[in-house]
N, C-alpha and C positions, 0 to 999 in steps of 0.2 A: 504494500500500500504506500509506503514512503517513497518508492521509486517512481510513482506516477506524478509527472509534472502537472501542476495546477496553474492555470492562467487567470481564471476569473476570481474576483474578490467581492462580488455582491451576490445578487440573487441568481446569477448564472452558475454559481458554484455547484449547486445540486444537480442540474442537468449535465454539466461537464463531468462530474465525478461518476454519475450514473452511466453515461456513455463509455467512459474510459474503463470502468469496472466491467461492464457488459462485454466490451471488445476483448478484454483479457480473460473472459469467462471465469472470473473469480466468484467464489461462493459468498453470498450475502446472507447474514442471519438477522432476522427481525427480533427486536427486543422491545417488549412492552414498556411504555412510560406513561406517566400522568402528565397531562398538559392542558392548560387553559389559555387559549389564545386571547390576545388583547382585542378590545373593541376599538373602533375608530375614535371614540371619545377618550379612550385610555392611551391612544397614541399609535394605533396600528398604522404602519407605513407602507404596506404593500398594496399595489393597485393593478389595474389592467395592463399598464405598460410593463410591469414586471412579468406578467404572463407572456406577453409578446417576446420579451427578452429571453425567457426560458425556452420558448419554442425555437427562437433563433439559435440559441446555444445548442439545443438538441440536434438541430440540422447541421450546424457548423462542425461540431465535434464528431457527429456520425460520419460526415464526409472526410474530415481531416485526420481523424485517429485511425491508424492502421489496425488491422485485426492481429494483435500480438500473439494470441494463443494459436491461431492458425499458422502463423509464421514459425513459432516454436515447434509445433507438431511436425511441420514439414521438414524442419532441420533435424529433428530427432529421428525421423524415418530414413533420411538419406545417410549413406555410409560416410564415415569420418574421412575427411580429406587429409591426405598426407600421412596417414597412419596405416601401418600394416595390421589388418584385422584378422590375419590367419594364425 
């Protein structure tokens, strides 16, 4: 997880990390938490523009991020180069 480079620093973080973890085919565990979101009166700061940004980030990182797990699997299946395997 620490080897995944992160570019986003706002609401785009969640879609970015979601795409990068999915492309690497890493296992994700759900953990239950207790959470009460703020209302707009209490200072909720997320709006429709943040949703548009999230969709943009999903598309951006889906196209930009290579399928790391597929690359690693193809390397593992090919014989080692330069080594005598007999």
